[in-house]
C-alpha positions in Angstrom: 130.7 85.9 126.8 133.4 83.9 128.3 134.7 85.0 131.7 138.1 85.9 132.8 139.4 84.7 136.1 136.4 85.4 138.1 133.1 83.2 138.4 130.8 85.6 140.3 130.8 89.2 139.2 133.0 88.1 136.4 135.4 90.1 134.4 134.8 89.5 130.7 137.0 90.4 127.7 134.4 93.0 126.9 135.0 94.5 130.3 138.6 95.2 129.5 138.5 95.9 125.8 135.5 98.3 126.0 136.4 99.8 129.4 133.1 98.8 130.9 134.6 98.3 134.3 136.9 100.6 136.3 140.6 99.6 136.4 140.5 99.8 140.2 137.6 97.2 140.3 139.5 95.0 137.8 142.6 95.2 139.9 140.8 94.3 143.2 139.2 91.3 141.6 142.4 90.1 140.0 144.0 90.4 143.4 141.5 87.8 144.7 142.2 85.4 141.9 144.6 82.6 142.4 144.9 82.0 138.7 145.5 85.7 138.2 148.3 85.8 140.9 149.8 82.6 139.3 149.7 84.0 135.9 151.4 87.1 137.1 154.2 85.1 138.8 154.6 83.1 135.5 154.4 86.3 133.4 157.1 87.9 135.6 159.1 84.6 135.4 158.6 84.3 131.7 159.5 87.9 131.1 162.7 87.3 133.0 163.3 84.1 131.3 162.5 85.8 127.9 165.3 88.4 128.5 167.8 85.7 129.7 166.8 83.5 126.6 167.2 86.5 124.3 170.6 87.4 125.6 171.7 83.8 125.6 170.4 83.2 122.2 171.9 86.4 120.7 175.3 85.8 122.2 175.3 82.1 121.3 174.1 82.7 117.7 176.6 85.3 117.1 179.5 83.3 118.8 178.9 80.0 116.9 177.7 81.5 113.7 174.9 80.1 111.5 176.7 76.9 110.8 177.7 76.2 114.5 174.3 77.3 115.8 172.6 75.2 113.1 174.5 72.1 114.4 173.4 72.8 117.9 169.7 73.2 117.0 169.8 70.2 114.8 171.1 68.0 117.6 168.5 69.5 120.2 165.7 69.0 117.8 166.5 65.3 117.4 166.9 64.8 121.1 163.5 66.6 121.6 161.7 63.7 120.0 162.9 61.1 122.6 163.2 63.5 125.6 159.5 63.2 126.6 160.0 59.5 127.1 162.8 60.1 129.6 160.3 60.9 132.2 157.4 58.9 130.8 154.9 61.7 131.5 155.5 61.3 135.2 155.5 65.0 135.8 152.0 65.3 134.3 150.7 62.4 136.3 152.2 64.1 139.4 150.2 67.3 138.6 147.0 65.4 137.9 147.1 63.4 141.2 148.5 66.1 143.5 146.1 68.7 142.2 143.2 66.6 143.4 144.9 65.1 146.5 148.0 66.7 147.9 148.8 63.9 150.3 150.0 61.6 147.6 152.8 64.0 146.6 155.9 62.1 147.9 154.9 58.9 146.0 154.4 60.5 142.7 157.5 62.6 143.3 159.6 59.5 144.0 158.2 57.7 141.0 159.1 60.6 138.6 162.6 60.8 139.8 163.0 56.9 139.4 161.6 56.8 136.1 163.5 59.8 134.7 166.8 58.3 135.9 166.2 54.7 134.4 164.5 55.9 131.2 167.1 58.7 130.5 170.2 56.3 130.6 168.5 53.8 128.3 167.3 56.5 125.7 170.9 57.9 125.8 172.2 54.8 124.4 169.4 54.6 121.8 169.9 58.2 120.7 173.6 57.9 120.3 173.1 54.9 117.9 170.3 56.7 116.0 172.3 59.9 115.6 174.9 58.1 113.5 172.3 57.5 110.7 170.3 60.8 111.1 172.9 63.5 111.7 175.6 64.4 109.1 179.2 63.5 110.0 180.1 67.1 110.3 178.4 67.3 113.6 180.9 66.4 116.5 180.0 63.2 118.4 180.8 65.3 121.8 178.1 67.7 120.9 175.5 64.9 120.5 176.6 63.2 123.7 176.5 66.3 125.9 173.2 67.6 124.5 171.5 64.2 124.7 172.6 63.8 128.4 171.5 67.3 129.2 168.0 67.1 127.7 167.3 63.6 128.5 168.3 63.7 132.2 169.0 66.9 133.7 166.5 69.1 131.9 163.9 66.4 132.6 164.7 66.5 136.3 164.4 70.2 136.3 161.1 70.1 134.4 159.6 67.6 136.9 160.8 69.7 139.9 159.0 72.7 138.4 155.8 70.6 137.8 155.9 69.5 141.5 155.4 73.2 142.5 152.9 73.6 139.7 150.8 70.8 141.1 150.5 72.8 144.4 149.7 75.8 142.3 152.9 77.5 143.7 153.8 79.0 140.4 156.3 81.5 142.0 158.7 78.8 142.7 158.0 77.3 139.2 158.9 80.4 137.6 162.1 80.7 139.7 163.3 77.3 138.7 162.7 78.1 135.1 164.6 81.5 135.3 167.5 79.5 137.2 168.0 77.3 134.2 168.2 80.1 131.7 170.5 82.2 134.0 172.9 79.1 134.3 172.9 78.8 130.5 173.6 82.4 129.9 176.4 82.2 132.3 177.7 79.2 130.3 177.6 81.3 127.0 179.6 84.0 128.8 182.1 81.4 129.8 182.2 80.0 126.2 183.1 83.6 124.9 185.6 84.7 127.4 187.1 81.5 128.7 187.6 79.2 125.6 189.5 79.3 122.4 187.8 78.5 119.1 184.2 78.9 120.3 183.1 75.5 118.9 179.7 73.9 119.1 181.4 71.0 121.0 182.7 73.3 123.6 179.3 74.8 124.0 177.8 71.4 124.4 180.1 70.7 127.5 179.1 74.1 129.0 175.4 73.4 128.2 175.6 70.1 130.2 177.4 71.7 133.1 175.1 74.6 133.5 171.9 72.5 133.2 173.3 69.9 135.6 173.9 72.5 138.3 170.3 74.0 137.9 168.8 70.5 137.9 170.7 69.8 141.2 169.4 72.8 142.8 165.8 72.3 141.7 165.6 68.7 143.0 167.2 69.7 146.4 164.7 72.6 146.8 161.8 70.4 145.9 162.7 67.7 148.4 163.3 70.4 151.2 160.2 72.4 150.6 157.6 69.8 149.4 158.8 66.4 150.8 161.1 63.6 150.2 160.5 61.1 147.4 159.0 57.7 148.1 158.8 54.8 145.6 155.5 52.9 144.9 155.4 50.9 141.7 151.7 50.3 141.9 151.1 54.0 141.3 153.4 54.5 138.3 150.3 54.8 135.9 152.6 53.9 133.0 149.8 53.7 130.3 148.7 57.4 130.8 152.2 58.4 131.4 153.0 56.9 128.0 150.1 58.9 126.4 151.7 62.2 127.8 155.0 61.0 126.5 153.6 60.4 123.0 151.8 63.8 123.1 155.1 65.7 124.1 157.2 63.6 121.6 154.8 64.5 118.7 154.9 68.1 119.7 158.6 67.9 119.5 158.4 66.4 116.1 156.0 69.1 114.6 157.8 71.9 116.4 161.5 70.8 116.0 162.0 68.0 113.6 162.2 70.4 110.6 165.5 71.8 112.0 167.1 68.3 112.2 165.8 67.6 108.6 167.3 70.9 107.5 170.6 69.8 108.9 170.4 66.5 106.9 168.5 67.6 103.8 169.8 71.1 103.3 172.6 72.9 105.1 173.7 73.8 108.6 173.4 77.5 107.7 169.8 77.1 106.8 169.1 75.2 110.0 170.8 78.0 111.9 168.7 80.7 110.2 165.4 78.9 110.7 166.4 77.9 114.1 167.0 81.6 115.1 163.6 82.6 113.6 161.8 79.9 115.4 163.4 80.9 118.8 162.0 84.5 118.4 158.5 82.8 117.8 158.9 80.9 121.0 159.9 84.1 123.0 156.8 85.9 121.5 154.6 83.2 122.9 155.8 83.6 126.5 152.7 85.5 127.9 150.3 82.8 126.7 152.6 80.1 128.0 152.5 81.8 131.5 148.7 81.6 131.5 148.8 78.0 130.4 151.2 77.1 133.2 149.1 78.9 135.7 145.8 77.2 134.6 147.2 73.7 133.9 146.5 72.2 137.4 142.9 73.6 137.3 142.1 72.0 134.1 142.4 68.6 135.9 140.1 69.9 138.7 137.4 71.1 136.3 137.9 68.2 134.0 136.8 65.9 136.9 133.3 66.7 135.8 134.0 65.9 132.2 134.9 67.6 129.0 132.3 70.4 129.5 133.9 71.4 132.8 137.3 71.8 131.3 135.9 73.5 128.2 133.9 76.0 130.2 137.2 76.7 132.1 139.3 77.1 128.9 136.8 79.5 127.2 137.5 82.0 130.0 140.9 82.6 128.4 140.7 81.6 124.6 139.4 85.2 123.3 142.2 87.2 124.8 144.8 84.6 124.1 143.8 84.6 120.5 143.9 88.4 120.3 147.3 88.4 121.8 148.4 85.7 119.3 147.4 88.0 116.5 149.1 91.1 118.1 152.3 89.3 118.6 152.3 88.0 115.1 151.8 91.5 113.7 154.7 92.7 115.8 157.0 90.0 114.7 156.1 90.7 111.0 156.9 94.4 111.3 159.9 94.1 113.5 161.6 91.2 111.5 164.1 93.5 109.5 165.8 94.4 112.8 167.0 90.8 113.4 170.2 90.9 111.1 171.4 94.0 113.0 171.1 92.1 116.3 172.3 88.6 115.3 174.7 89.6 112.4 174.7 89.6 108.7 174.7 85.8 108.4 171.0 85.8 109.6 169.6 88.2 106.9 167.4 85.5 105.6 165.9 85.1 109.0 163.7 88.1 108.3 161.7 86.2 105.7 161.6 83.1 108.0 160.1 85.2 110.9 157.5 86.7 108.6 156.4 83.4 107.3 156.1 82.0 110.9 154.4 85.0 112.3 151.0 83.3 112.4 152.3 80.6 114.6 151.7 82.5 118.0 148.0 82.7 117.0 147.7 79.1 116.2 149.4 78.1 119.4 147.4 80.5 121.5 144.2 78.8 120.3 145.1 75.1 120.0 146.9 74.8 123.4 143.7 75.5 125.3 141.8 72.8 123.3 144.6 70.4 124.0 144.6 71.1 127.7 140.7 70.8 127.7 141.2 67.2 126.5 143.9 66.3 129.0 142.1 67.7 132.0 138.9 65.7 131.2 140.9 62.6 130.9 141.1 62.4 127.0 145.0 62.4 126.9 144.9 59.5 124.6 142.8 61.4 122.1 145.0 64.5 122.4 148.1 62.3 121.8 146.5 60.6 118.7 145.7 63.9 117.1 149.2 65.1 117.7 150.8 62.0 116.2 148.6 62.5 113.0 149.9 66.1 112.8 153.5 65.0 113.5 153.3 62.5 110.7 151.9 65.1 108.3 154.6 67.5 109.3 157.4 65.0 108.5 155.9 64.0 105.1 155.6 67.6 104.2 159.1 68.3 105.3 160.5 65.5 103.2 158.7 67.1 100.1 159.3 70.8 100.8 162.8 71.1 102.4 164.8 69.6 99.6 163.2 71.9 97.1 162.7 75.1 99.3 165.2 74.8 102.2 164.1 76.9 105.4 161.0 78.3 103.4 159.7 74.8 102.9 160.2 74.1 106.7 158.2 77.4 107.5 155.3 76.3 105.2 155.2 73.0 106.7 155.1 74.5 110.3 152.2 76.8 109.3 150.1 74.0 107.7 150.9 71.6 110.7 150.0 74.1 113.5 146.9 75.2 111.5 145.8 71.6 111.1 146.4 70.9 114.8 144.3 73.8 115.8 141.3 72.6 113.6 141.6 68.9 114.7 141.8 69.6 118.4 138.9 72.0 118.5 136.7 69.5 116.4 137.6 66.8 118.9 136.6 69.1 121.8 133.4 70.2 120.4 132.5 66.7 119.3 133.0 65.3 123.0 131.2 68.3 124.4 128.2 67.8 122.3 128.0 64.2 123.5 128.8 64.9 127.3 126.3 65.8 129.9 127.4 68.6 132.3 127.8 66.1 134.9 129.2 62.8 133.7 127.9 59.6 135.4 130.2 58.3 138.2 132.2 61.6 138.6 131.9 64.0 141.4 131.7 67.6 140.2 134.6 69.9 141.2 133.4 72.4 143.8 134.8 75.7 143.1 134.4 77.1 146.6 136.4 80.4 146.8 138.5 79.7 143.6 138.7 82.5 141.1 
């Protein structure tokens, strides 16, 4: 039975589900677990963030309408493909190295900032050129410019700042940075509603840029003040592995979001808005598992130092309960879907069907993310990236076939097929490597758990 949080005198899923351990004992053991505390921090942060996102999403969707909201999600989905290359995976490289040796923080922090600044400005020019051919003329250029600058530069700087604290397993501050971003964006939506006339998507793009830029400035300042000033060392850029991380995140952006951009181009802005609204609710439902993944991420690198068996054993402490939660969240989404049009407005009545089709996505994600992080922690990021690229291509091809014929329904079917395929391929890769690997790989020093949970 896989363990949860504790190695000695472990808590297992059976203890919790079958009530075989007193709640007071469980509570005492969880208090002594760093992962449990970090998960709690992230859960509190994600819960707060979820409420802020829900308020921001509801107000924005109602204010812009299905067409305006569709234009916005279409642009953000396109930017999401290139955005990971704006930081070249430097945040993940930072976590990997600092989790194993905290003394190298300043160098990897400085490299992350420098790479983000240089790459983001280059990719901004590329994206503006590509958008002319990919996006319909009805989408304002100002919206494309502001969203691209926001997500290529300022969002990436915020992410790297949050990852810096994640590397030190200070998830409380990571959660606070994430909450700050969403709070600033919610304030931006309120300004859009009460301080502008017309409530256009272009106006929202400008406010989206301003709110994110402010939160990025605060996050970078705080990181420099509390963790250390940045230093540059080109010899420690690790561009090859960073590129693998970027490929992985870009592929994730494709199979999660490219369907929204394709709906804008191959169907209508209204269908993109309906589907985008449904997908946002799926993302919100996944928040608890995402909290756990954030809390455990640095530990995957520590346990993965012994090879894939080390990171796999660590992952299997969490997979059963994450999978159960994924099924539960999907059931709730399916049953509660008819409420959505009353909250977002009558334009979103078709979102009910979209939510129900997508309700299995939380389960697929709850399972495949742990397989993916198992590979990453054990040094197999290249394999993870390759699998994700295959699934991304599969998703694009399916969308080209299904969206013109079935609009948002085709996009939903493609998402289900892609996430299901990703889950299977990642776990096949993990089990294949685990069968071949020894518990202790040659040339690697086992990670000593010590007093860790």
